[in-house]
C-alpha positions as semicolon CSV with decimal commas, in nm:
position;residue;x (nm);y (nm);z (nm)
1;M;10,647;12,331;3,926
2;T;10,864;12,279;3,699
3;R;11,173;12,525;3,641
4;P;11,164;12,678;3,320
5;R;11,440;12,577;3,095
6;P;11,732;12,858;3,015
7;E;11,714;12,986;2,658
8;A;12,017;12,963;2,414
9;P;12,150;13,142;2,143
10;P;11,949;12,941;1,840
11;G;12,094;12,709;1,619
12;R;12,252;12,360;1,569
13;F;12,509;12,409;1,789
14;Y;12,381;12,576;2,060
15;A;12,134;12,241;2,043
16;F;12,421;12,014;2,083
17;G;12,425;11,808;2,442
18;R;12,156;12,015;2,566
19;D;11,901;11,814;2,784
20;A;11,565;11,915;2,882
21;T;11,704;12,157;3,207
22;G;11,917;12,338;2,972
23;R;12,270;12,239;3,038
24;Y;12,504;12,097;2,861
25;H;12,609;11,705;2,915
26;F;12,732;11,454;2,708
27;D;12,795;11,032;2,750
28;P;13,124;10,939;2,743
29;R;13,013;10,642;2,562
30;T;12,925;10,895;2,241
31;L;13,252;11,071;2,227
32;P;13,457;11,140;1,980
33;D;13,773;10,973;1,941
34;K;14,071;11,137;2,153
35;V;13,842;11,281;2,390
36;E;13,807;11,161;2,764
37;L;13,554;11,308;3,041
38;I;13,648;11,299;3,404
39;G;13,324;11,388;3,568
40;A;12,964;11,424;3,453
41;G;12,935;11,810;3,480
42;G;12,941;12,043;3,214
43;V;13,245;12,100;2,949
44;G;13,247;12,418;2,889
45;G;13,207;12,639;2,582
46;K;13,538;12,584;2,449
47;A;13,554;12,189;2,498
48;R;13,227;12,199;2,328
49;G;13,337;12,352;2,020
50;L;13,556;12,123;1,969
51;I;13,384;11,782;2,057
52;F;13,137;11,940;1,793
53;V;13,338;11,984;1,539
54;M;13,557;11,614;1,588
55;D;13,195;11,456;1,600
56;H;13,083;11,578;1,241
57;L;13,367;11,490;1,168
58;Q;13,345;11,127;1,291
59;R;12,973;11,100;1,158
60;G;13,114;11,146;0,816
61;G;13,145;11,545;0,809
62;K;13,376;11,735;0,533
63;L;13,501;12,032;0,607
64;T;13,768;12,028;0,330
65;T;13,913;11,921;0,046
66;Y;14,232;11,866;0,249
67;Q;14,098;11,700;0,525
68;H;14,406;11,429;0,536
69;L;14,555;11,693;0,685
70;L;14,345;11,783;0,986
71;R;14,400;11,680;1,330
72;F;14,308;11,748;1,675
73;P;14,519;11,729;1,997
74;D;14,432;11,398;2,235
75;S;14,169;11,536;2,533
76;T;14,099;11,523;2,869
77;I;13,787;11,694;2,967
78;L;13,757;11,780;3,379
79;T;13,376;11,909;3,383
80;T;13,250;12,126;3,612
81;D;13,147;11,904;3,890
82;V;13,507;11,880;3,970
83;F;13,511;12,242;3,989
84;D;13,187;12,232;4,227
85;D;13,359;11,945;4,475
86;F;13,703;12,109;4,506
87;M;13,493;12,435;4,604
88;E;13,301;12,252;4,832
89;E;13,551;12,064;5,037
90;N;13,818;12,351;5,074
91;R;13,451;12,604;5,188
92;L;13,568;12,858;4,910
93;G;13,188;12,971;4,849
94;D;13,231;13,268;5,128
95;V;13,592;13,384;4,995
96;V;13,466;13,374;4,663
97;E;13,184;13,598;4,764
98;A;13,348;13,865;4,968
99;G;13,604;13,908;4,718
100;C;13,323;13,939;4,375
101;L;13,165;14,151;4,620
102;Q;13,518;14,367;4,707
103;R;13,518;14,318;5,045
104;I;13,870;14,136;5,014
105;P;14,101;14,154;4,735
106;L;14,033;13,912;4,457
107;E;14,437;13,870;4,442
108;E;14,352;13,702;4,820
109;V;14,071;13,486;4,609
110;G;14,279;13,354;4,385
111;V;14,618;13,263;4,694
112;Q;14,297;13,059;4,876
113;I;14,221;12,896;4,572
114;V;14,529;12,755;4,462
115;R;14,615;12,666;4,858
116;G;14,286;12,461;4,859
117;R;14,311;12,054;4,869
118;F;14,244;11,904;4,536
119;P;13,994;11,638;4,591
120;D;14,139;11,266;4,665
121;R;13,870;11,122;4,404
122;W;13,960;11,345;4,154
123;R;14,308;11,394;4,181
124;E;14,323;10,903;4,157
125;K;14,128;10,997;3,806
126;L;14,355;11,203;3,690
127;I;14,654;10,945;3,700
128;P;14,577;10,730;3,432
129;L;14,638;11,025;3,213
130;V;14,936;11,093;3,392
131;E;15,066;10,727;3,331
132;R;14,975;10,684;2,964
133;E;15,107;11,096;2,823
134;T;15,491;11,155;2,851
135;R;15,417;11,489;2,601
136;P;15,407;11,822;2,682
137;L;15,041;11,902;2,772
138;V;14,882;12,241;2,790
139;V;14,613;12,272;3,072
140;R;14,356;12,529;2,942
141;S;14,021;12,727;3,098
142;S;13,685;12,615;2,947
143;S;13,415;12,806;3,149
144;I;13,084;12,734;3,080
145;M;12,996;13,134;3,012
146;E;13,152;13,112;2,711
147;D;12,866;12,920;2,555
148;N;12,770;13,271;2,453
149;P;12,867;13,407;2,074
150;D;12,865;13,746;2,215
151;H;13,093;13,683;2,504
152;S;13,391;13,553;2,367
153;F;13,605;13,592;2,741
154;A;13,893;13,604;2,463
155;G;14,203;13,573;2,695
156;I;14,065;13,656;3,035
157;Y;14,127;13,314;3,176
158;L;14,470;13,107;3,219
159;S;14,622;12,813;3,030
160;N;14,923;12,705;3,149
161;F;15,226;12,467;2,966
162;L;15,372;12,175;3,181
163;A;15,669;12,023;3,050
164;N;15,511;11,677;3,208
165;R;15,884;11,546;3,295
166;G;16,012;11,349;3,570
167;P;15,877;11,119;3,826
168;L;15,484;11,007;3,784
169;E;15,391;11,197;4,106
170;K;15,559;11,504;4,040
171;R;15,388;11,494;3,756
172;L;15,029;11,426;3,896
173;D;15,131;11,726;4,127
174;D;15,228;12,016;3,865
175;L;14,901;11,902;3,650
176;V;14,718;11,934;3,992
177;Y;14,858;12,252;4,050
178;A;14,779;12,416;3,703
179;I;14,412;12,268;3,738
180;K;14,382;12,504;4,053
181;R;14,548;12,784;3,874
182;V;14,275;12,772;3,638
183;F;14,030;12,782;3,874
184;A;14,142;13,090;4,010
185;S;14,131;13,226;3,705
186;T;13,768;13,252;3,722
187;F;13,775;13,479;3,988
188;H;14,050;13,708;3,868
189;V;14,008;14,065;3,809
190;N;14,016;14,066;3,444
191;A;13,755;13,799;3,486
192;R;13,529;14,038;3,722
193;A;13,540;14,352;3,494
194;Y;13,452;14,131;3,220
195;R;13,151;13,992;3,307
196;K;13,060;14,320;3,489
197;R;13,105;14,502;3,167
198;H;12,858;14,272;2,980
199;G;12,624;14,240;3,318
200;L;12,676;13,855;3,405
201;D;12,647;13,728;3,723
202;W;12,949;13,612;3,901
203;R;12,731;13,339;4,095
204;K;12,659;13,114;3,761
205;E;13,001;13,108;3,629
206;K;13,146;12,744;3,659
207;M;13,489;12,618;3,500
208;A;13,548;12,298;3,320
209;V;13,917;12,250;3,201
210;L;14,094;12,150;2,892
211;I;14,400;11,916;2,900
212;Q;14,540;11,875;2,554
213;N;14,904;11,730;2,453
214;M;15,094;12,039;2,353
215;I;15,124;12,043;1,943
216;G;15,489;12,048;1,852
217;S;15,817;11,879;1,825
218;Q;16,125;11,912;2,114
219;Y;16,380;12,077;1,902
220;S;16,759;12,219;1,991
221;H;16,827;12,337;2,382
222;G;16,586;12,120;2,524
223;L;16,303;12,397;2,375
224;F;15,944;12,244;2,261
225;Y;15,711;12,467;2,024
226;P;15,549;12,430;1,730
227;L;15,691;12,577;1,442
228;V;15,388;12,755;1,320
229;G;15,058;12,860;1,557
230;G;14,783;13,070;1,498
231;V;14,418;13,215;1,489
232;A;14,205;13,263;1,230
233;F;13,831;13,447;1,233
234;S;13,576;13,371;0,944
235;R;13,515;13,745;0,959
236;N;13,706;14,041;0,948
237;Y;13,533;14,345;1,083
238;Y;13,832;14,572;1,054
239;P;13,936;14,555;0,672
240;W;14,190;14,720;0,578
241;T;14,166;14,796;0,213
242;P;13,851;14,801;-0,026
243;R;13,966;14,488;-0,179
244;L;13,907;14,276;0,133
245;S;13,563;14,244;0,249
246;I;13,413;14,124;0,617
247;E;13,371;13,767;0,517
248;D;13,693;13,722;0,368
249;G;13,817;13,632;0,740
250;I;14,167;13,692;0,863
251;V;14,459;13,452;0,999
252;R;14,768;13,564;1,222
253;L;15,071;13,360;1,197
254;V;15,324;13,296;1,485
255;V;15,635;13,109;1,501
256;G;15,625;12,890;1,826
257;T;15,318;12,874;2,074
258;G;15,015;13,040;1,994
259;T;15,012;13,288;2,309
260;R;15,205;13,541;2,037
261;A;14,945;13,512;1,834
262;V;14,678;13,593;2,051
263;G;14,850;13,890;2,223
264;R;14,946;14,214;2,136
265;E;15,229;14,112;1,952
266;Y;15,407;14,133;1,620
267;A;15,284;13,875;1,399
268;R;15,196;13,808;1,046
269;V;14,861;13,905;0,936
270;F;14,698;13,816;0,592
271;S;14,362;13,747;0,445
272;P;14,333;13,391;0,281
273;R;14,148;13,542;-0,002
274;L;14,434;13,768;-0,098
275;P;14,724;13,628;0,091
276;G;15,028;13,847;-0,047
277;L;14,827;14,179;0,067
278;R;14,968;14,290;0,390
279;P;14,769;14,592;0,625
280;E;15,147;14,736;0,634
281;G;15,127;14,785;0,229
282;S;15,422;14,710;0,022
283;D;15,686;14,939;0,268
284;V;15,969;14,729;0,373
285;T;16,061;14,915;0,652
286;A;15,706;14,858;0,760
287;I;15,689;14,497;0,705
288;V;16,048;14,454;0,869
289;R;15,901;14,643;1,197
290;F;15,576;14,459;1,235
291;S;15,763;14,110;1,190
292;Q;15,791;13,870;1,417
293;E;16,146;13,801;1,605
294;T;16,087;13,685;1,906
295;V;15,899;13,351;2,022
296;D;15,765;13,148;2,289
297;V;15,888;12,803;2,333
298;L;15,847;12,577;2,613
299;D;16,168;12,511;2,820
300;L;16,127;12,187;2,873
301;A;16,401;12,170;3,185
302;Q;16,278;12,495;3,311
303;G;15,969;12,374;3,259
304;E;15,804;12,740;3,169
305;L;15,733;12,912;2,834
306;T;16,025;13,131;2,773
307;Q;16,096;13,353;2,489
308;R;16,376;13,295;2,206
309;R;16,552;13,506;1,928
310;L;16,443;13,387;1,617
311;N;16,803;13,332;1,536
312;K;16,922;13,149;1,833
313;L;16,664;12,864;1,810
314;D;16,904;12,681;1,533
315;N;16,609;12,543;1,401
316;P;16,712;12,460;1,022
317;L;16,340;12,432;0,913
318;L;16,285;12,774;0,997
319;K;16,452;12,821;0,602
320;D;16,046;12,783;0,530
321;I;15,905;13,052;0,713
322;C;16,180;13,330;0,778
323;S;16,354;13,577;0,545
324;I;16,665;13,731;0,664
325;V;16,689;14,123;0,721
326;G;17,033;14,246;0,461
327;P;17,257;14,474;0,547
328;D;17,010;14,764;0,365
329;G;16,704;14,652;0,533
330;T;16,577;14,441;0,246
331;L;16,390;14,066;0,313
332;L;16,630;13,771;0,149
333;N;16,538;13,400;0,109
334;P;16,733;13,167;0,328
335;V;16,937;13,022;0,052
336;S;16,995;12,727;0,271
337;T;16,943;12,561;0,603
338;T;17,287;12,627;0,711
339;A;17,216;12,958;0,718
340;M;16,920;12,868;0,970
341;V;17,154;12,760;1,204
342;A;17,373;12,981;1,472
343;S;17,314;13,279;1,252
344;E;17,410;13,603;1,354
345;D;17,183;13,713;1,095
346;R;16,848;13,961;1,216
347;L;16,588;13,686;1,087
348;V;16,211;13,756;1,087
349;A;15,926;13,564;1,067
350;S;15,768;13,612;0,683
351;F;15,577;13,310;0,589
352;T;15,569;13,384;0,239
353;R;15,625;12,995;0,120
354;L;15,352;12,887;0,391
355;I;15,091;13,113;0,316
356;E;15,162;13,226;-0,087
357;G;15,249;12,848;-0,231
358;T;15,198;12,512;-0,173
359;S;15,550;12,367;-0,218
360;L;15,533;12,291;0,189
361;M;15,175;12,231;0,187
362;P;14,815;12,392;0,075
363;F;14,788;12,571;0,385
364;T;14,599;12,873;0,298
365;P;14,343;12,672;0,059
366;L;14,319;12,488;0,396
367;V;14,248;12,747;0,628
368;R;13,997;12,948;0,392
369;E;13,772;12,638;0,340
370;L;13,795;12,546;0,704
371;L;13,680;12,844;0,822
372;T;13,389;12,851;0,551
373;S;13,300;12,515;0,609
374;L;13,288;12,556;1,015
375;E;13,084;12,868;0,976
376;V;12,788;12,717;0,826
377;L;12,850;12,434;1,049
378;L;12,806;12,603;1,356
379;E;12,559;12,860;1,173
380;Y;12,773;13,143;1,325
381;P;13,095;13,356;1,249
382;V;13,372;13,138;1,405
383;D;13,712;13,205;1,586
384;I;13,970;12,918;1,570
385;E;14,311;12,860;1,715
386;F;14,554;12,590;1,613
387;A;14,902;12,462;1,513
388;V;15,099;12,375;1,234
389;D;15,366;12,051;1,322
390;F;15,624;12,007;1,028
391;S;15,812;11,762;1,230
392;S;15,638;11,495;1,476
393;S;15,693;11,109;1,396
394;E;15,322;11,139;1,210
395;A;15,401;11,446;0,989
396;S;15,714;11,285;0,885
397;T;15,535;10,943;0,792
398;E;15,267;11,145;0,571
399;E;15,566;11,340;0,427
400;T;15,344;11,663;0,514
401;P;15,300;11,935;0,770
402;L;14,979;11,856;0,963
403;L;14,748;12,118;1,106
404;Y;14,599;12,060;1,439
405;L;14,250;12,255;1,553
406;L;14,289;12,363;1,912
407;Q;13,978;12,504;1,928
408;V;13,665;12,652;1,777
409;R;13,417;12,878;1,889
410;P;13,113;13,101;1,771
411;I;13,180;13,450;1,750
412;G;12,862;13,723;1,768
413;N;12,795;13,930;1,473
414;R;12,902;14,268;1,521
415;P;12,567;14,468;1,526
416;E;12,690;14,791;1,291
417;H;12,757;14,729;0,927
418;R;12,561;15,010;0,819
419;R;12,775;15,307;0,626
420;I;12,886;15,519;0,871
421;R;12,830;15,931;0,765
422;T;13,075;16,187;0,968
423;P;12,872;16,530;1,003
424;D;13,047;16,883;0,896
425;V;13,124;17,017;1,265
426;P;13,303;17,405;1,315
427;V;13,668;17,309;1,336
428;E;13,633;17,510;1,672
429;R;13,417;17,179;1,828
430;L;13,658;16,913;1,639
431;V;13,834;16,760;1,951
432;L;13,992;16,513;1,706
433;E;13,986;16,358;1,301
434;A;14,151;16,062;1,172
435;R;14,227;15,869;0,853
436;G;14,274;15,541;0,773
437;V;14,010;15,425;1,076
438;L;13,895;15,082;1,080
439;G;13,568;14,943;1,101
440;N;13,249;15,175;1,202
441;G;13,024;15,269;1,461
442;I;12,914;15,589;1,645
443;R;12,913;15,672;2,035
444;K;12,726;15,979;2,170
445;D;12,711;16,192;2,451
446;V;13,069;16,023;2,635
447;H;13,156;16,278;2,915
448;D;13,466;16,182;3,002
449;L;13,856;16,124;2,768
450;V;14,127;16,000;2,934
451;L;14,447;16,085;2,779
452;V;14,864;15,930;2,823
453;E;15,038;16,184;2,617
454;P;15,278;16,029;2,396
455;S;15,546;16,309;2,405
456;A;15,526;16,246;2,828
457;Y;15,495;15,902;2,827
458;R;15,786;15,677;2,973
459;W;15,842;15,289;2,894
460;D;16,038;15,273;3,256
461;K;15,739;15,439;3,407
462;A;15,511;15,196;3,214
463;Y;15,344;15,043;3,494
464;E;15,291;15,308;3,676
465;I;15,077;15,459;3,391
466;A;14,900;15,152;3,333
467;R;14,789;15,129;3,746
468;T;14,750;15,534;3,714
469;V;14,467;15,433;3,432
470;G;14,367;15,127;3,628
471;R;14,258;15,359;3,934
472;V;14,109;15,620;3,697
473;N;13,895;15,365;3,487
474;Q;13,780;15,211;3,809
475;R;13,624;15,519;3,959
476;L;13,433;15,558;3,579
477;E;13,286;15,215;3,596
478;E;13,174;15,268;3,998
479;E;13,001;15,595;3,780
480;G;12,903;15,354;3,511
481;A;13,026;15,570;3,321
482;P;13,208;15,520;2,942
483;Y;13,505;15,720;2,827
484;I;13,763;15,786;2,532
485;L;14,061;15,651;2,554
486;L;14,379;15,769;2,405
487;G;14,751;15,709;2,429
488;P;15,071;15,604;2,221
489;G;15,143;15,269;2,081
490;R;14,969;14,958;2,169
491;W;14,683;14,957;2,423
492;A;14,746;14,630;2,625
493;S;15,091;14,516;2,487
494;S;15,266;14,318;2,721
495;N;15,578;14,509;2,575
496;P;15,616;14,857;2,744
497;Q;15,818;14,976;2,431
498;Q;15,526;14,921;2,239
499;G;15,299;15,070;2,489
500;V;15,125;15,083;2,778
501;P;15,129;14,754;2,928
502;V;14,754;14,775;3,086
503;Q;14,552;14,452;3,176
504;Y;14,182;14,430;3,072
505;N;14,059;14,551;3,370
506;E;14,196;14,861;3,360
507;I;14,061;14,983;3,055
508;S;13,720;14,748;3,078
509;R;13,492;15,065;3,045
510;A;13,660;15,207;2,787
511;S;13,419;15,262;2,484
512;V;13,627;15,441;2,220
513;I;14,009;15,306;2,214
514;V;14,225;15,613;2,017
515;E;14,623;15,443;1,970
516;M;14,841;15,714;1,853
517;S;15,163;15,704;1,646
518;T;15,507;15,859;1,696
519;E;15,860;15,784;1,622
520;S;15,874;15,528;1,880
521;F;15,533;15,368;1,890
522;A;15,330;15,276;1,597
523;P;14,957;15,164;1,648
524;E;14,867;14,823;1,441
525;L;14,490;14,669;1,507
526;S;14,636;14,330;1,628
527;Y;14,392;14,146;1,423
528;G;14,299;13,818;1,540
529;T;14,431;13,868;1,933
530;H;14,192;13,887;2,232
531;F;14,245;14,262;2,238
532;Y;14,050;14,245;1,878
533;A;13,792;13,984;1,964
534;D;13,681;14,205;2,265
535;M;13,630;14,476;2,061
536;V;13,457;14,270;1,826
537;T;13,214;14,129;2,049
538;S;13,197;14,437;2,279
539;G;13,137;14,710;2,033
540;V;13,471;14,918;2,141
541;L;13,529;15,187;1,852
542;Y;13,889;15,170;1,701
543;L;14,099;15,500;1,602
544;P;14,461;15,475;1,493
545;F;14,591;15,804;1,501
546;H;14,916;15,953;1,321
547;E;14,990;16,269;1,389
548;K;15,284;16,342;1,135
549;E;15,008;16,204;0,862
550;G;14,800;16,454;0,930
551;D;14,575;16,354;1,195
552;H;14,499;16,604;1,444
553;L;14,450;16,644;1,785
554;N;14,262;16,981;1,906
555;R;14,430;16,990;2,292
556;G;14,344;17,378;2,299
557;L;13,970;17,240;2,268
558;L;14,079;16,963;2,572
559;S;14,224;17,213;2,778
560;A;13,905;17,396;2,844
561;Q;13,761;17,118;2,981
562;N;13,731;17,000;3,313
563;V;14,013;16,818;3,504
564;V;13,947;16,548;3,728
565;Y;14,257;16,398;3,789
566;R;14,647;16,486;3,593
567;D;14,977;16,326;3,672
568;D;15,310;16,368;3,480
569;F;15,165;16,098;3,229
570;V;14,798;16,048;3,272
571;T;14,514;16,326;3,230
572;H;14,135;16,257;3,318
573;Y;13,879;16,549;3,139
574;A;13,539;16,546;3,212
575;V;13,323;16,720;2,957
576;P;12,984;16,865;3,070
577;A;12,927;16,912;2,708
578;G;12,983;16,568;2,640
579;L;13,169;16,445;2,268
580;D;13,017;16,239;2,031
581;V;13,270;15,963;1,836
582;Y;13,178;15,878;1,428
583;V;13,378;15,630;1,240
584;D;13,370;15,589;0,889
585;G;13,564;15,246;0,810
586;E;13,432;15,270;0,463
587;G;13,540;15,619;0,413
588;G;13,833;15,613;0,598
589;K;13,736;15,897;0,821
590;G;13,686;15,887;1,274
591;I;13,555;16,233;1,414
592;I;13,556;16,306;1,844
593;V;13,375;16,640;1,836
594;L;13,168;16,877;2,121
595;R;12,832;16,822;2,139
596;G;12,689;17,153;2,027
């Protein structure tokens, strides 16, 4: 009996590398230059996206008139049969099943995977890579479930940065350890929560691994990083002004590694069509507040990512992308390279010269054309990750910065683009009203609401608060109940002074997220982050809430609802009548109403 071929999304991208069984395999002899396979299994969605684009270019395809500035890192892919062999030889199948069925903690599953013995035959296959590659490395996940555009898995699995320093045996050990950590992330609590939310079977997940040379240069203090890292989307589902459309796309830039571009940290956000139009508007105070000042860099001596303040990097090239905050709070352009070295001035990453002109490189036209062409090529909206190299030997030879494409993947179209009309409701049924909302959509008959009251929030208790929210989320997940989540600042921020530092699995059942502004906390939809990507693909509705600007939360109406749980910081309300949520981004209004 012939097994039915698994269905795949339509289009040339999803036919690329797909065999008669529905699996994705590649002949090593047909791979693009700079790509190597170890194993004969699947390569996963992340690796396949890169191979597809590189293959298109190698066959004479064109993506941009600035193609001479486009580069790719050297990539080695460990296919899924390495993962399968590792799991089988260490007899980890029963352990994984026990963890995924919640008979043992998933943390214990991760510990046992990392302790597992890496098969000798695959370890030996890594030796030539370690012998020839002395640059820092990035070890990235590339799961087969990332093959679907409706499941972004953004930020769910692990990436590791390696200094790749020392004797060959040590560097090989470090690489194997990093690979096992990526394997372990396949069954992390966040991965389990994501698969459960989207109805995906953990038994069908397999992990390939993408090993790339890290893009960047070594600068002062033994720090390695790209001068610019970033992400870009060909669609912007939350345009912040009527002057922008969904199709205009969005870019998010940081100094240093792209970890801060995809996390809920401050970055420069702009549209490639109108790069000078900021989400913060023209308010200099807001621009400074939302500008990056802390950078993620690889410390070569310590062998791990670390953080540095911009003005402690002692890097003269910062003059091209940074501004100085003057004593009166205004932004000033550096007058010389010496202003960037050992300066005590407060620096913020503005990127004005890079994105609003072409004197450094035609960055914005390049990204704009790249997003448009990639969307046509893949036949889907796309999400890319990139780094801009200013000072490597190749960039110096070319006498221009170079843009390295690190990741290309399709993202699903958000289904709700129609205009949402918010109904007129009696004030006594209006739970929340917010202006300046983004996106659009409707959620009806939601019976649970979780509130972290901003006035009660304490950042020194932030992780305790996050775990409490997680326990409430778990109960609601077990009941299959979506809920509305309200709290101060940025949900899922890594900095508790910016918002509640929950992990994905701790808010995975939230279908509506409200970020509340106070004097201490400022919500700002982190366009282009993992948080943003999941809201797009999961259809989560988002409402920024600014009480001082007239937005209103009816706490009296909430207090009349049933309290399921309450402590000093977190309250879980059950609403027997149910709540309806309307978000009208075009009209700039969002409401939560008690059903009549």
